[in-house]
C-alpha positions in Angstrom: 22.6 -24.5 -38.0 23.2 -27.3 -40.4 21.5 -26.9 -43.8 18.0 -26.0 -42.8 16.0 -23.5 -44.9 15.5 -20.1 -43.3 11.9 -21.0 -42.6 12.8 -24.3 -40.9 15.5 -22.6 -38.9 13.0 -20.0 -37.6 10.7 -22.8 -36.6 13.6 -24.7 -34.9 14.6 -21.7 -32.8 10.9 -21.2 -31.8 10.3 -24.8 -30.9 13.6 -25.1 -29.0 12.6 -22.2 -26.8 9.1 -23.6 -26.3 10.6 -27.0 -25.3 13.0 -25.4 -22.8 10.3 -23.3 -21.3 8.2 -26.4 -20.8 11.0 -27.9 -18.7 12.8 -30.1 -21.3 16.6 -30.3 -20.8 18.4 -31.4 -24.0 21.8 -31.6 -25.4 22.5 -29.3 -28.3 20.4 -30.7 -31.2 21.6 -30.4 -34.8 19.0 -30.9 -37.5 20.0 -32.0 -41.0 17.7 -31.7 -44.0 18.2 -34.8 -46.2 16.6 -36.7 -49.1 14.4 -39.8 -48.6 17.3 -41.9 -50.1 19.7 -40.5 -47.5 17.3 -41.1 -44.7 16.9 -44.7 -45.8 20.7 -45.1 -45.8 21.0 -43.7 -42.3 18.1 -45.8 -41.0 19.8 -48.9 -42.4 22.9 -47.9 -40.4 20.9 -47.5 -37.2 20.8 -43.7 -37.6 24.5 -43.2 -38.2 25.9 -41.9 -41.5 28.9 -44.4 -41.3 29.0 -48.0 -40.2 31.3 -50.9 -40.9 30.8 -52.7 -44.2 28.4 -55.7 -44.1 25.7 -57.1 -46.3 23.0 -56.7 -43.6 23.0 -52.9 -44.0 22.5 -53.2 -47.7 19.6 -55.6 -47.1 18.0 -53.2 -44.7 18.5 -50.3 -47.0 16.8 -52.2 -49.9 13.9 -53.1 -47.6 13.4 -49.5 -46.5 13.7 -48.2 -50.0 11.1 -50.6 -51.4 8.7 -49.9 -48.6 8.9 -46.2 -49.3 8.6 -46.5 -53.0 5.5 -48.7 -52.7 3.9 -46.5 -50.1 4.1 -49.1 -47.3 6.1 -47.0 -44.8 7.7 -43.6 -44.5 10.4 -42.4 -42.0 9.4 -39.0 -40.5 12.1 -38.6 -37.9 15.4 -40.0 -36.8 17.5 -38.9 -33.9 20.8 -40.2 -32.5 21.8 -40.5 -28.8 25.0 -38.4 -28.9 26.3 -35.1 -27.5 25.4 -33.1 -29.5 22.3 -35.0 -30.7 21.8 -35.3 -34.4 18.4 -35.4 -36.0 17.2 -35.7 -39.6 14.3 -34.1 -41.4 13.3 -35.4 -44.8 13.0 -33.1 -47.7 9.5 -32.7 -49.2 7.5 -33.2 -45.9 4.9 -30.6 -45.1 5.9 -27.8 -42.7 3.5 -29.2 -40.2 5.3 -32.5 -40.3 8.7 -30.9 -39.9 7.4 -29.0 -36.8 5.9 -32.2 -35.4 9.2 -34.0 -35.9 11.2 -31.2 -34.2 8.9 -31.3 -31.1 9.1 -35.1 -31.0 12.9 -35.0 -31.4 13.3 -32.6 -28.4 11.4 -35.0 -26.3 13.8 -37.8 -27.3 16.8 -35.6 -26.6 15.6 -34.8 -23.2 15.1 -38.5 -22.5 18.6 -39.4 -23.8 20.2 -36.8 -21.6 18.3 -37.5 -18.4 17.2 -41.1 -18.3 19.6 -43.1 -16.1 19.7 -46.1 -18.5 21.4 -43.9 -21.1 23.9 -42.6 -18.5 26.5 -45.2 -19.4 26.3 -44.8 -23.2 29.1 -43.4 -25.3 28.0 -39.8 -26.2 30.7 -39.6 -28.9 29.4 -42.7 -30.7 29.3 -40.9 -34.0 33.1 -40.8 -34.0 33.3 -44.3 -32.6 31.2 -45.7 -35.4 33.5 -44.1 -37.9 36.5 -45.6 -36.1 34.9 -49.1 -36.1 34.3 -48.8 -39.9 37.9 -47.8 -40.5 39.3 -50.7 -38.4 37.1 -53.3 -40.1 37.9 -52.0 -43.6 41.6 -52.5 -42.8 40.9 -56.1 -41.8 39.0 -56.6 -45.0 42.0 -55.4 -47.0 44.4 -57.6 -45.0 42.4 -60.8 -44.5 39.9 -60.8 -47.3 36.3 -59.7 -47.5 34.9 -63.2 -47.2 36.9 -64.1 -44.1 36.0 -60.9 -42.3 32.3 -60.9 -43.4 31.8 -64.5 -42.4 33.2 -63.8 -39.0 31.0 -60.8 -38.6 28.0 -63.0 -39.5 29.0 -65.3 -36.6 29.4 -62.3 -34.2 26.1 -60.7 -35.1 24.3 -64.0 -34.4 25.7 -63.8 -30.8 25.3 -60.0 -30.2 22.4 -60.5 -27.8 24.6 -62.6 -25.5 25.5 -59.7 -23.2 24.6 -58.7 -19.7 22.4 -55.6 -20.3 22.5 -54.6 -16.7 26.3 -54.9 -16.1 27.2 -51.3 -17.0 25.0 -50.1 -14.1 26.4 -52.5 -11.5 29.5 -51.7 -9.4 31.5 -54.7 -8.4 32.3 -54.6 -4.7 35.4 -56.1 -3.3 34.9 -59.2 -1.2 36.6 -59.0 2.2 37.3 -61.9 4.6 34.8 -62.6 7.2 35.4 -61.0 10.6 35.5 -63.0 13.8 32.1 -61.7 14.8 30.6 -63.1 11.6 32.1 -66.5 12.1 29.1 -67.9 14.0 26.6 -66.5 11.5 28.5 -68.0 8.6 28.9 -71.3 10.4 25.2 -71.4 11.3 24.5 -71.0 7.6 26.7 -73.9 6.8 25.3 -76.0 9.7 21.7 -75.3 10.7 22.3 -76.9 14.1 24.8 -74.3 15.2 23.4 -71.7 17.5 23.8 -68.0 16.9 25.8 -66.2 19.6 25.0 -62.6 20.6 27.4 -62.4 23.5 31.0 -63.1 22.6 32.0 -64.4 26.0 29.5 -67.2 25.6 30.9 -68.4 22.3 33.1 -71.2 23.5 30.3 -72.6 25.6 27.5 -72.5 23.1 29.6 -73.4 20.0 32.8 -75.3 21.0 36.0 -74.2 19.3 36.6 -77.7 17.8 33.3 -77.5 15.9 34.0 -73.9 14.8 37.4 -75.1 13.4 35.6 -77.9 11.5 33.2 -75.4 10.0 36.1 -73.2 8.9 37.7 -76.1 7.2 34.5 -76.9 5.4 34.1 -73.3 4.3 37.8 -73.2 3.1 37.3 -76.4 1.1 34.2 -75.0 -0.5 36.0 -71.7 -1.3 38.9 -73.7 -2.9 36.5 -75.7 -5.0 34.8 -72.5 -6.1 38.2 -71.0 -7.0 38.9 -74.0 -9.2 35.7 -73.4 -11.2 36.2 -71.3 -14.4 34.6 -68.9 -14.4 34.2 -68.7 -10.7 30.7 -67.4 -11.1 28.1 -67.6 -13.8 28.9 -65.2 -16.6 26.0 -63.5 -18.5 28.3 -61.3 -20.6 29.2 -64.2 -22.9 30.7 -61.9 -25.6 33.2 -60.4 -23.1 34.2 -63.9 -21.9 34.8 -65.0 -25.5 36.9 -61.9 -26.2 39.3 -62.7 -23.4 39.3 -66.5 -23.4 38.3 -67.9 -26.8 41.2 -68.9 -29.1 40.8 -65.9 -31.5 43.3 -64.1 -33.6 43.9 -60.4 -32.7 41.7 -59.1 -35.5 38.9 -61.4 -34.6 39.1 -60.3 -31.0 38.8 -56.7 -32.2 35.9 -57.4 -34.5 34.0 -59.2 -31.6 34.7 -56.2 -29.3 33.3 -53.9 -31.9 30.1 -55.9 -32.1 29.9 -56.0 -28.3 30.4 -52.2 -27.9 27.7 -51.4 -30.4 25.3 -54.0 -28.8 25.8 -52.2 -25.5 25.2 -48.8 -27.1 21.9 -49.8 -28.6 20.8 -51.8 -25.6 19.2 -48.9 -23.6 17.1 -48.0 -26.7 15.5 -51.4 -26.5 15.2 -51.3 -22.8 13.2 -48.0 -22.9 11.4 -48.2 -26.2 7.9 -47.7 -24.8 9.0 -45.0 -22.3 11.2 -43.2 -24.9 8.5 -43.0 -27.6 5.8 -42.3 -25.1 7.7 -39.4 -23.6 8.5 -37.9 -27.0 4.9 -38.4 -28.2 3.5 -36.8 -25.0 5.6 -33.7 -25.6 5.0 -33.4 -29.4 1.3 -33.7 -28.8 1.3 -31.2 -25.9 3.6 -28.6 -27.6 1.9 -28.8 -31.0 -1.6 -28.4 -29.7 -0.8 -25.7 -27.2 2.1 -23.7 -28.6 3.3 -24.5 -32.1 0.8 -25.3 -34.8 -1.8 -22.8 -36.2 -5.4 -23.4 -36.9 -4.9 -24.5 -40.6 -2.7 -27.4 -39.4 -5.0 -29.0 -37.0 -6.6 -31.5 -39.4 -3.2 -32.7 -40.8 -1.8 -33.0 -37.3 -4.7 -35.0 -36.1 -4.4 -37.3 -39.1 -0.7 -38.0 -38.8 -0.8 -38.2 -35.0 -3.6 -40.7 -35.0 -1.9 -42.8 -37.6 1.2 -43.0 -35.4 -0.9 -43.9 -32.4 -3.0 -46.6 -34.1 -2.9 -50.0 -32.5 -4.4 -53.2 -33.7 -6.4 -55.2 -31.1 -3.8 -58.0 -31.2 -0.8 -55.7 -31.5 1.4 -53.6 -29.3 2.3 -50.0 -30.2 4.9 -48.5 -27.9 3.9 -45.0 -29.0 0.3 -45.5 -28.0 1.0 -47.4 -24.7 3.8 -45.0 -23.7 1.9 -41.8 -24.3 -1.3 -43.0 -22.6 0.6 -44.3 -19.6 2.4 -41.0 -19.2 -0.9 -39.1 -19.4 -2.4 -41.6 -16.9 0.4 -41.1 -14.4 0.1 -37.3 -14.7 -3.7 -37.5 -14.2 -3.4 -39.9 -11.2 -0.8 -37.8 -9.4 -2.7 -34.6 -10.1 -5.8 -36.1 -8.5 -4.1 -38.1 -5.8 -5.1 -41.5 -7.2 -2.2 -43.4 -5.6 -1.2 -44.6 -2.2 -2.8 -46.8 0.5 -6.1 -44.8 0.7 -6.7 -45.0 -3.0 -5.8 -48.7 -3.2 -8.1 -49.6 -0.3 -11.1 -47.7 -1.6 -13.6 -50.1 -3.0 -16.5 -47.7 -3.4 -17.1 -47.3 -7.2 -18.7 -43.9 -7.0 -16.0 -42.5 -4.7 -13.2 -43.7 -7.0 -14.9 -42.1 -10.0 -15.0 -38.7 -8.2 -11.7 -39.0 -6.4 -9.7 -35.8 -6.8 -7.5 -34.4 -4.1 -6.2 -31.7 -6.4 -2.6 -32.4 -5.5 -1.2 -31.1 -8.8 1.9 -33.4 -8.6 1.4 -34.9 -12.1 4.1 -32.9 -14.0 6.7 -33.5 -11.4 5.9 -37.2 -11.3 6.3 -37.8 -15.0 9.6 -36.0 -15.0 10.7 -38.3 -12.1 9.5 -41.3 -14.1 11.4 -40.4 -17.2 14.6 -40.2 -15.2 14.8 -43.5 -13.3 12.6 -46.1 -15.0 13.0 -48.5 -17.9 10.2 -50.3 -19.7 10.1 -53.3 -17.4 9.9 -51.2 -14.2 7.7 -48.7 -15.9 5.0 -51.3 -16.8 5.4 -53.2 -13.5 4.9 -50.0 -11.4 2.3 -48.0 -13.3 0.2 -50.4 -15.4 -3.1 -50.7 -13.7 -6.2 -52.7 -14.2 -8.3 -49.6 -14.9 -5.7 -48.5 -17.5 -6.0 -51.9 -19.3 -9.8 -51.7 -19.4 -9.9 -48.2 -20.7 -7.4 -48.9 -23.4 -8.7 -52.4 -24.2 -5.3 -53.8 -23.5 -6.1 -57.5 -23.3 -4.6 -60.8 -24.4 -5.8 -61.8 -27.8 -5.9 -65.2 -29.5 -6.5 -66.0 -33.2 -9.8 -67.9 -33.8 -9.3 -70.2 -36.8 -13.1 -70.7 -37.1 -13.9 -67.0 -37.5 -10.5 -65.9 -39.0 -10.3 -63.0 -36.4 -8.3 -62.2 -33.3 -10.5 -62.4 -30.2 -10.0 -61.6 -26.6 -8.5 -64.6 -24.9 -8.4 -63.2 -21.4 -9.1 -60.0 -19.5 -7.2 -61.1 -16.5 -5.0 -58.2 -15.4 -2.3 -60.4 -14.0 -2.0 -62.4 -17.2 -1.9 -59.2 -19.3 0.8 -57.7 -17.2 2.8 -60.9 -17.0 2.8 -61.2 -20.8 4.0 -57.7 -21.3 6.8 -58.0 -18.8 7.9 -61.3 -20.3 8.3 -59.8 -23.8 10.1 -56.8 -22.4 12.5 -58.7 -20.1 15.7 -59.1 -22.2 13.6 -58.1 -25.2 11.8 -61.4 -25.0 15.0 -63.3 -25.7 16.3 -66.2 -23.7 18.8 -65.4 -20.9 21.9 -67.6 -21.3 24.8 -67.9 -18.9 28.3 -69.5 -19.0 28.5 -72.0 -16.1 31.8 -73.7 -16.9 34.5 -73.2 -19.5 36.2 -76.5 -18.7 33.1 -78.7 -18.6 34.0 -82.3 -17.4 37.7 -81.2 -17.6 37.6 -81.3 -21.4 37.8 -77.6 -22.2 34.2 -77.6 -23.4 31.8 -74.7 -22.8 28.8 -75.3 -20.6 25.9 -72.9 -20.9 22.6 -72.8 -19.0 19.3 -71.3 -20.0 17.3 -69.4 -17.4 14.0 -71.0 -18.2 11.0 -68.8 -17.6 8.1 -70.9 -18.7 8.8 -70.9 -22.5 11.0 -73.4 -24.3 13.7 -72.3 -26.6 13.1 -72.5 -30.4 15.1 -75.5 -31.6 16.2 -73.9 -34.9 17.5 -70.7 -33.2 19.1 -72.8 -30.5 21.0 -75.0 -32.9 22.3 -72.2 -35.1 23.5 -70.3 -32.0 25.3 -73.3 -30.7 27.0 -73.8 -34.1 28.3 -70.2 -34.1 29.4 -70.4 -30.5 31.4 -73.5 -31.3 33.0 -71.7 -34.2 34.3 -69.0 -31.8 35.2 -71.3 -28.9 36.7 -74.0 -31.2 35.7 -76.7 -28.8 32.4 -78.5 -28.2 29.6 -76.4 -26.7 27.0 -77.7 -24.3 23.6 -76.1 -23.3 21.4 -77.1 -20.4 17.8 -76.1 -20.8 14.3 -77.5 -20.3 12.1 -78.9 -23.1 8.6 -80.2 -22.5 9.1 -79.8 -18.7 12.2 -82.1 -18.9 15.9 -81.1 -18.4 18.0 -81.6 -21.5 21.7 -81.2 -22.3 22.4 -80.3 -25.9 25.9 -80.7 -27.3 27.5 -79.6 -30.5 31.1 -80.8 -31.2 31.5 -79.1 -34.6 30.1 -81.9 -36.6 26.9 -83.2 -35.0 24.4 -82.5 -32.3 23.7 -84.9 -29.4 20.9 -84.6 -26.9 20.8 -86.1 -23.4 18.0 -86.1 -20.8 19.2 -85.0 -17.4 18.6 -87.2 -14.4 18.1 -84.1 -12.3 15.6 -81.5 -13.6 17.2 -78.6 -11.8 19.4 -76.3 -13.9 22.7 -74.8 -12.6 22.0 -71.8 -10.5 25.4 -70.1 -10.9 26.6 -71.0 -7.4 27.1 -74.7 -8.1 30.1 -76.5 -9.3 30.8 -77.8 -12.7 29.8 -81.4 -12.0 26.5 -81.4 -13.9 26.0 -84.8 -15.5 23.6 -85.9 -18.2 
């Protein structure tokens, strides 16, 4: 297999069998032995050997190389979500490190194959990346490097403007309302209308003339909605721009490439804590129980603890992920879940609670299949877990020059974690109207969740959106608890306070006025 040494190949076969016997279900996994320079190149490319030409990859490669040369960081493992999975081992690492990496990789591969959030990804992305590179190189030859690279710069600044959940949503067809639903719909439009359970009483309770009036109102509302473009709020802004922005054919293709790759990498961001926690759980378990020998214990403990280290004011997905997986397994083994457990307020009884259910292993396999980081933290993060792991909200004290605990309130801790995990902590932006005020302008709205947008990021994004749309771009958001409309026309920014603080909900018309 690949270019592994005979010793590494023997270890790979051994570890693969141990992983399968433990219940891990992986795609075929191909390991490549490469130099530190090659692994830095692949890491700069997001794990792929080939990507389209762009200066950001060179910048990332330089950063990784300098970090390695100065001893600031070192890449031990890298694995790609494809079928088969490709993983890389770095030459010169100790045998113990190589075995640890293999065990860790098999954990990742099992997660890639079985987690529902990776179910919509392109498993042949290795070939697709090469295809993307070829297409963009052709555009460089045809339209010039500066033109293509500058447009890629614009596209990359907008790559987060996608709907990360859209691949998992099936759009259902909308049917006309039945006669039986007429009264229900009309009652929603007019609260004074009575709901009718017996059809023969309809004409008496709700006169036909009034029903006709309600139908006309509903038809008029539907017609108004049809005039709005897009008819509903659009979160996948890149897809909208591909189909409706005044772009040349090659620009459309480049933007579609950026969008495709953004969607491919999206599940990795959505499951970072779970994915690393799952892989760390299995490398720890397999190494300590089946793989390593006595002479490797100290080195393993040293490297494993280094990976799991977490500063008081920091967040390490490896540490939080593995500890939560272990906590879930322990809780379901002992029966520490359900109504009886939640209602128990006896400290001594809770400490000794053990129903010996033995459901922990099945539960963590279930968790790895259906959850992402947001649902994972929301469902399984407990107050007891936060206390045991000192997972608090910290604040920098200028007087002492140290980070200190700001709050131990469990709800605040959980809310902060969920906020940073939702959409990767980035603002959620939607297109409300592509013909704002009948001028062909783009109207966007920001789903405000308690934190204002950063003005410098906002202005640069609006600039690049305007370059793609080629018409003025407007954004409705809240700043300092006040509604604002920001507009960029290609030359200057203008700002207007809104008379109404409410932002568009997505079901409203396009008559928002500053």
